PyMOL Python script that loads the backbone (N, CA, C, O; Angstrom):
from pymol import cmd

cmd.read_pdbstr("""\
ATOM      1  N   MET A   1    -123.776 -45.199   6.486  1.00  0.00           N
ATOM      2  CA  MET A   1    -123.354 -45.390   7.846  1.00  0.00           C
ATOM      3  C   MET A   1    -123.461 -44.000   8.616  1.00  0.00           C
ATOM      4  O   MET A   1    -122.748 -43.063   8.256  1.00  0.00           O
ATOM      5  N   ASN A   2    -124.302 -43.877   9.613  1.00  0.00           N
ATOM      6  CA  ASN A   2    -124.354 -42.634  10.509  1.00  0.00           C
ATOM      7  C   ASN A   2    -124.468 -41.432   9.638  1.00  0.00           C
ATOM      8  O   ASN A   2    -123.836 -40.433   9.981  1.00  0.00           O
ATOM      9  N   GLY A   3    -125.176 -41.398   8.578  1.00  0.00           N
ATOM     10  CA  GLY A   3    -125.325 -40.113   7.769  1.00  0.00           C
ATOM     11  C   GLY A   3    -124.033 -39.696   7.010  1.00  0.00           C
ATOM     12  O   GLY A   3    -123.910 -38.544   6.594  1.00  0.00           O
ATOM     13  N   GLY A   4    -123.070 -40.638   6.832  1.00  0.00           N
ATOM     14  CA  GLY A   4    -121.749 -40.258   6.110  1.00  0.00           C
ATOM     15  C   GLY A   4    -120.814 -40.127   7.060  1.00  0.00           C
ATOM     16  O   GLY A   4    -119.653 -40.006   6.671  1.00  0.00           O
ATOM     17  N   GLU A   5    -121.064 -40.120   8.374  1.00  0.00           N
ATOM     18  CA  GLU A   5    -119.921 -39.952   9.314  1.00  0.00           C
ATOM     19  C   GLU A   5    -119.144 -41.380   9.551  1.00  0.00           C
ATOM     20  O   GLU A   5    -119.717 -42.469   9.566  1.00  0.00           O
ATOM     21  N   VAL A   6    -117.732 -41.174   9.732  1.00  0.00           N
ATOM     22  CA  VAL A   6    -116.980 -42.367   9.906  1.00  0.00           C
ATOM     23  C   VAL A   6    -116.493 -42.309  11.357  1.00  0.00           C
ATOM     24  O   VAL A   6    -116.019 -41.258  11.789  1.00  0.00           O
ATOM     25  N   PRO A   7    -116.587 -43.349  12.086  1.00  0.00           N
ATOM     26  CA  PRO A   7    -116.131 -43.354  13.387  1.00  0.00           C
ATOM     27  C   PRO A   7    -114.585 -43.239  13.472  1.00  0.00           C
ATOM     28  O   PRO A   7    -113.887 -43.686  12.562  1.00  0.00           O
ATOM     29  N   PHE A   8    -114.083 -42.672  14.504  1.00  0.00           N
ATOM     30  CA  PHE A   8    -112.683 -42.388  14.725  1.00  0.00           C
ATOM     31  C   PHE A   8    -111.990 -43.391  15.543  1.00  0.00           C
ATOM     32  O   PHE A   8    -112.519 -43.651  16.624  1.00  0.00           O
ATOM     33  N   ARG A   9    -110.866 -44.025  15.221  1.00  0.00           N
ATOM     34  CA  ARG A   9    -110.275 -44.982  16.050  1.00  0.00           C
ATOM     35  C   ARG A   9    -109.027 -44.106  16.549  1.00  0.00           C
ATOM     36  O   ARG A   9    -108.304 -43.508  15.752  1.00  0.00           O
ATOM     37  N   GLU A  10    -108.844 -44.083  17.887  1.00  0.00           N
ATOM     38  CA  GLU A  10    -107.745 -43.436  18.534  1.00  0.00           C
ATOM     39  C   GLU A  10    -106.420 -44.261  18.415  1.00  0.00           C
ATOM     40  O   GLU A  10    -105.322 -43.714  18.523  1.00  0.00           O
ATOM     41  N   TYR A  11    -106.574 -45.635  18.182  1.00  0.00           N
ATOM     42  CA  TYR A  11    -105.358 -46.435  18.358  1.00  0.00           C
ATOM     43  C   TYR A  11    -105.400 -47.132  17.082  1.00  0.00           C
ATOM     44  O   TYR A  11    -106.486 -47.478  16.617  1.00  0.00           O
ATOM     45  N   TYR A  12    -104.223 -47.383  16.431  1.00  0.00           N
ATOM     46  CA  TYR A  12    -103.904 -48.169  15.384  1.00  0.00           C
ATOM     47  C   TYR A  12    -102.493 -48.777  15.686  1.00  0.00           C
ATOM     48  O   TYR A  12    -101.539 -48.051  15.963  1.00  0.00           O
ATOM     49  N   ASP A  13    -102.401 -50.174  15.619  1.00  0.00           N
ATOM     50  CA  ASP A  13    -101.150 -50.745  15.819  1.00  0.00           C
ATOM     51  C   ASP A  13    -100.261 -50.690  14.554  1.00  0.00           C
ATOM     52  O   ASP A  13    -100.466 -51.522  13.670  1.00  0.00           O
ATOM     53  N   LEU A  14     -99.320 -49.796  14.415  1.00  0.00           N
ATOM     54  CA  LEU A  14     -98.511 -49.661  13.237  1.00  0.00           C
ATOM     55  C   LEU A  14     -97.622 -50.811  13.090  1.00  0.00           C
ATOM     56  O   LEU A  14     -97.207 -51.143  11.980  1.00  0.00           O
ATOM     57  N   ARG A  15     -97.295 -51.468  14.220  1.00  0.00           N
ATOM     58  CA  ARG A  15     -96.214 -52.747  13.982  1.00  0.00           C
ATOM     59  C   ARG A  15     -96.966 -53.808  13.448  1.00  0.00           C
ATOM     60  O   ARG A  15     -96.330 -54.597  12.750  1.00  0.00           O
ATOM     61  N   ALA A  16     -98.285 -54.039  13.622  1.00  0.00           N
ATOM     62  CA  ALA A  16     -98.908 -55.121  13.171  1.00  0.00           C
ATOM     63  C   ALA A  16     -99.788 -54.824  11.976  1.00  0.00           C
ATOM     64  O   ALA A  16    -100.686 -55.571  11.585  1.00  0.00           O
ATOM     65  N   ASP A  17     -99.432 -53.604  11.402  1.00  0.00           N
ATOM     66  CA  ASP A  17    -100.217 -53.046  10.338  1.00  0.00           C
ATOM     67  C   ASP A  17    -100.237 -53.805   9.122  1.00  0.00           C
ATOM     68  O   ASP A  17     -99.246 -53.884   8.396  1.00  0.00           O
ATOM     69  N   PRO A  18    -101.460 -54.435   8.842  1.00  0.00           N
ATOM     70  CA  PRO A  18    -101.722 -55.203   7.469  1.00  0.00           C
ATOM     71  C   PRO A  18    -101.753 -54.284   6.374  1.00  0.00           C
ATOM     72  O   PRO A  18    -101.490 -54.772   5.274  1.00  0.00           O
ATOM     73  N   TYR A  19    -102.021 -53.038   6.428  1.00  0.00           N
ATOM     74  CA  TYR A  19    -102.263 -52.119   5.295  1.00  0.00           C
ATOM     75  C   TYR A  19    -100.928 -51.219   5.015  1.00  0.00           C
ATOM     76  O   TYR A  19    -100.877 -50.408   4.090  1.00  0.00           O
ATOM     77  N   ARG A  20     -99.956 -51.437   5.837  1.00  0.00           N
ATOM     78  CA  ARG A  20     -98.690 -50.675   5.683  1.00  0.00           C
ATOM     79  C   ARG A  20     -98.918 -49.187   5.685  1.00  0.00           C
ATOM     80  O   ARG A  20     -98.407 -48.487   4.811  1.00  0.00           O
ATOM     81  N   LEU A  21     -99.678 -48.675   6.649  1.00  0.00           N
ATOM     82  CA  LEU A  21     -99.922 -47.385   6.867  1.00  0.00           C
ATOM     83  C   LEU A  21     -98.801 -46.617   7.496  1.00  0.00           C
ATOM     84  O   LEU A  21     -98.111 -47.172   8.351  1.00  0.00           O
ATOM     85  N   THR A  22     -98.567 -45.379   7.136  1.00  0.00           N
ATOM     86  CA  THR A  22     -97.390 -44.658   7.712  1.00  0.00           C
ATOM     87  C   THR A  22     -97.966 -43.516   8.334  1.00  0.00           C
ATOM     88  O   THR A  22     -98.922 -42.934   7.819  1.00  0.00           O
ATOM     89  N   ASN A  23     -97.408 -43.127   9.492  1.00  0.00           N
ATOM     90  CA  ASN A  23     -97.804 -41.830  10.357  1.00  0.00           C
ATOM     91  C   ASN A  23     -96.786 -40.778  10.060  1.00  0.00           C
ATOM     92  O   ASN A  23     -95.674 -40.750  10.587  1.00  0.00           O
ATOM     93  N   ARG A  24     -97.217 -39.937   9.207  1.00  0.00           N
ATOM     94  CA  ARG A  24     -96.442 -38.913   8.634  1.00  0.00           C
ATOM     95  C   ARG A  24     -96.364 -37.739   9.631  1.00  0.00           C
ATOM     96  O   ARG A  24     -95.567 -36.822   9.436  1.00  0.00           O
ATOM     97  N   LEU A  25     -97.188 -37.763  10.698  1.00  0.00           N
ATOM     98  CA  LEU A  25     -97.191 -36.661  11.717  1.00  0.00           C
ATOM     99  C   LEU A  25     -96.240 -36.900  12.763  1.00  0.00           C
ATOM    100  O   LEU A  25     -95.715 -35.960  13.360  1.00  0.00           O
ATOM    101  N   HIS A  26     -95.943 -38.297  13.063  1.00  0.00           N
ATOM    102  CA  HIS A  26     -94.934 -38.546  14.048  1.00  0.00           C
ATOM    103  C   HIS A  26     -93.646 -37.817  13.930  1.00  0.00           C
ATOM    104  O   HIS A  26     -92.935 -38.030  12.948  1.00  0.00           O
ATOM    105  N   GLY A  27     -93.274 -36.947  14.880  1.00  0.00           N
ATOM    106  CA  GLY A  27     -92.090 -36.277  14.795  1.00  0.00           C
ATOM    107  C   GLY A  27     -91.963 -35.209  13.711  1.00  0.00           C
ATOM    108  O   GLY A  27     -90.884 -34.747  13.340  1.00  0.00           O
ATOM    109  N   ALA A  28     -93.176 -34.853  13.230  1.00  0.00           N
ATOM    110  CA  ALA A  28     -93.146 -33.775  12.193  1.00  0.00           C
ATOM    111  C   ALA A  28     -92.927 -32.422  12.586  1.00  0.00           C
ATOM    112  O   ALA A  28     -93.448 -32.086  13.649  1.00  0.00           O
ATOM    113  N   SER A  29     -92.219 -31.511  11.907  1.00  0.00           N
ATOM    114  CA  SER A  29     -92.015 -30.278  12.233  1.00  0.00           C
ATOM    115  C   SER A  29     -93.163 -29.352  11.932  1.00  0.00           C
ATOM    116  O   SER A  29     -94.022 -29.757  11.149  1.00  0.00           O
ATOM    117  N   THR A  30     -93.271 -28.194  12.448  1.00  0.00           N
ATOM    118  CA  THR A  30     -94.460 -27.263  12.204  1.00  0.00           C
ATOM    119  C   THR A  30     -94.536 -27.061  10.727  1.00  0.00           C
ATOM    120  O   THR A  30     -95.643 -27.039  10.189  1.00  0.00           O
ATOM    121  N   GLU A  31     -93.472 -26.915  10.050  1.00  0.00           N
ATOM    122  CA  GLU A  31     -93.485 -26.690   8.551  1.00  0.00           C
ATOM    123  C   GLU A  31     -94.179 -27.928   7.807  1.00  0.00           C
ATOM    124  O   GLU A  31     -95.006 -27.830   6.900  1.00  0.00           O
ATOM    125  N   GLN A  32     -93.720 -29.021   8.324  1.00  0.00           N
ATOM    126  CA  GLN A  32     -94.283 -30.313   7.753  1.00  0.00           C
ATOM    127  C   GLN A  32     -95.889 -30.486   8.048  1.00  0.00           C
ATOM    128  O   GLN A  32     -96.676 -30.856   7.177  1.00  0.00           O
ATOM    129  N   GLU A  33     -96.212 -30.214   9.201  1.00  0.00           N
ATOM    130  CA  GLU A  33     -97.680 -30.171   9.660  1.00  0.00           C
ATOM    131  C   GLU A  33     -98.413 -29.210   8.692  1.00  0.00           C
ATOM    132  O   GLU A  33     -99.457 -29.585   8.159  1.00  0.00           O
ATOM    133  N   ARG A  34     -97.915 -28.020   8.456  1.00  0.00           N
ATOM    134  CA  ARG A  34     -98.553 -26.931   7.654  1.00  0.00           C
ATOM    135  C   ARG A  34     -98.631 -27.548   6.181  1.00  0.00           C
ATOM    136  O   ARG A  34     -99.669 -27.349   5.549  1.00  0.00           O
ATOM    137  N   ARG A  35     -97.627 -28.264   5.612  1.00  0.00           N
ATOM    138  CA  ARG A  35     -97.780 -28.852   4.291  1.00  0.00           C
ATOM    139  C   ARG A  35     -98.883 -29.926   4.233  1.00  0.00           C
ATOM    140  O   ARG A  35     -99.580 -30.096   3.233  1.00  0.00           O
ATOM    141  N   LEU A  36     -98.991 -30.609   5.320  1.00  0.00           N
ATOM    142  CA  LEU A  36     -99.903 -31.734   5.456  1.00  0.00           C
ATOM    143  C   LEU A  36    -101.366 -31.208   5.691  1.00  0.00           C
ATOM    144  O   LEU A  36    -102.331 -31.971   5.661  1.00  0.00           O
ATOM    145  N   GLY A  37    -101.467 -29.923   5.915  1.00  0.00           N
ATOM    146  CA  GLY A  37    -102.769 -29.267   6.179  1.00  0.00           C
ATOM    147  C   GLY A  37    -103.372 -29.467   7.573  1.00  0.00           C
ATOM    148  O   GLY A  37    -104.586 -29.420   7.769  1.00  0.00           O
ATOM    149  N   VAL A  38    -102.464 -29.692   8.533  1.00  0.00           N
ATOM    150  CA  VAL A  38    -102.804 -29.915   9.945  1.00  0.00           C
ATOM    151  C   VAL A  38    -103.518 -28.618  10.496  1.00  0.00           C
ATOM    152  O   VAL A  38    -104.594 -28.717  11.086  1.00  0.00           O
ATOM    153  N   PRO A  39    -102.933 -27.467  10.306  1.00  0.00           N
ATOM    154  CA  PRO A  39    -103.679 -26.337  10.993  1.00  0.00           C
ATOM    155  C   PRO A  39    -105.073 -26.174  10.529  1.00  0.00           C
ATOM    156  O   PRO A  39    -105.940 -25.941  11.371  1.00  0.00           O
ATOM    157  N   GLU A  40    -105.418 -26.282   9.125  1.00  0.00           N
ATOM    158  CA  GLU A  40    -106.549 -26.038   8.572  1.00  0.00           C
ATOM    159  C   GLU A  40    -107.585 -27.056   9.075  1.00  0.00           C
ATOM    160  O   GLU A  40    -108.746 -26.740   9.334  1.00  0.00           O
ATOM    161  N   SER A  41    -107.058 -28.372   9.203  1.00  0.00           N
ATOM    162  CA  SER A  41    -107.938 -29.400   9.642  1.00  0.00           C
ATOM    163  C   SER A  41    -108.365 -29.070  11.155  1.00  0.00           C
ATOM    164  O   SER A  41    -109.535 -29.214  11.510  1.00  0.00           O
ATOM    165  N   ALA A  42    -107.416 -28.643  11.986  1.00  0.00           N
ATOM    166  CA  ALA A  42    -107.648 -28.234  13.321  1.00  0.00           C
ATOM    167  C   ALA A  42    -108.709 -27.261  13.439  1.00  0.00           C
ATOM    168  O   ALA A  42    -109.644 -27.455  14.216  1.00  0.00           O
ATOM    169  N   ARG A  43    -108.615 -26.108  12.637  1.00  0.00           N
ATOM    170  CA  ARG A  43    -109.562 -25.203  12.640  1.00  0.00           C
ATOM    171  C   ARG A  43    -110.931 -25.599  12.282  1.00  0.00           C
ATOM    172  O   ARG A  43    -111.901 -25.157  12.898  1.00  0.00           O
ATOM    173  N   ARG A  44    -111.041 -26.495  11.214  1.00  0.00           N
ATOM    174  CA  ARG A  44    -112.352 -27.013  10.849  1.00  0.00           C
ATOM    175  C   ARG A  44    -113.038 -27.943  11.920  1.00  0.00           C
ATOM    176  O   ARG A  44    -114.256 -27.885  12.092  1.00  0.00           O
ATOM    177  N   LEU A  45    -112.141 -28.903  12.723  1.00  0.00           N
ATOM    178  CA  LEU A  45    -112.541 -29.558  13.664  1.00  0.00           C
ATOM    179  C   LEU A  45    -112.942 -28.710  14.914  1.00  0.00           C
ATOM    180  O   LEU A  45    -113.887 -29.115  15.592  1.00  0.00           O
ATOM    181  N   THR A  46    -112.357 -27.678  15.231  1.00  0.00           N
ATOM    182  CA  THR A  46    -112.779 -26.862  16.403  1.00  0.00           C
ATOM    183  C   THR A  46    -114.043 -26.174  16.072  1.00  0.00           C
ATOM    184  O   THR A  46    -114.917 -26.013  16.923  1.00  0.00           O
ATOM    185  N   ALA A  47    -114.166 -25.737  14.765  1.00  0.00           N
ATOM    186  CA  ALA A  47    -115.510 -25.113  14.484  1.00  0.00           C
ATOM    187  C   ALA A  47    -116.617 -25.979  14.394  1.00  0.00           C
ATOM    188  O   ALA A  47    -117.744 -25.562  14.663  1.00  0.00           O
ATOM    189  N   ALA A  48    -116.384 -27.316  13.992  1.00  0.00           N
ATOM    190  CA  ALA A  48    -117.455 -28.269  13.983  1.00  0.00           C
ATOM    191  C   ALA A  48    -117.748 -28.854  15.415  1.00  0.00           C
ATOM    192  O   ALA A  48    -118.763 -29.518  15.628  1.00  0.00           O
ATOM    193  N   ARG A  49    -116.882 -28.598  16.315  1.00  0.00           N
ATOM    194  CA  ARG A  49    -117.257 -29.089  17.525  1.00  0.00           C
ATOM    195  C   ARG A  49    -118.117 -27.968  18.353  1.00  0.00           C
ATOM    196  O   ARG A  49    -118.920 -28.251  19.243  1.00  0.00           O
ATOM    197  N   ALA A  50    -117.828 -26.739  17.934  1.00  0.00           N
ATOM    198  CA  ALA A  50    -118.628 -25.504  18.457  1.00  0.00           C
ATOM    199  C   ALA A  50    -119.983 -25.381  18.126  1.00  0.00           C
ATOM    200  O   ALA A  50    -120.721 -24.596  18.721  1.00  0.00           O
ATOM    201  N   THR A  51    -120.452 -26.294  16.981  1.00  0.00           N
ATOM    202  CA  THR A  51    -121.867 -26.233  16.451  1.00  0.00           C
ATOM    203  C   THR A  51    -122.571 -27.303  17.198  1.00  0.00           C
ATOM    204  O   THR A  51    -123.766 -27.515  16.992  1.00  0.00           O
TER     205      THR A  51
END
""", "prot")
cmd.dss("prot")
cmd.show_as("cartoon", "prot")
cmd.util.cbc("prot")
cmd.orient("prot")
């Protein structure tokens, strides 16, 4: 599919979630975001957008 790329969905209805996903970033502190790898992911995303 698209050379391995996965389309991003901006919206996911957590109340009607059939897969029981959890949003661990909602209300996360800076330290929790760091442990989840958010800053590194953001850096990679920014670099990918620049190319």
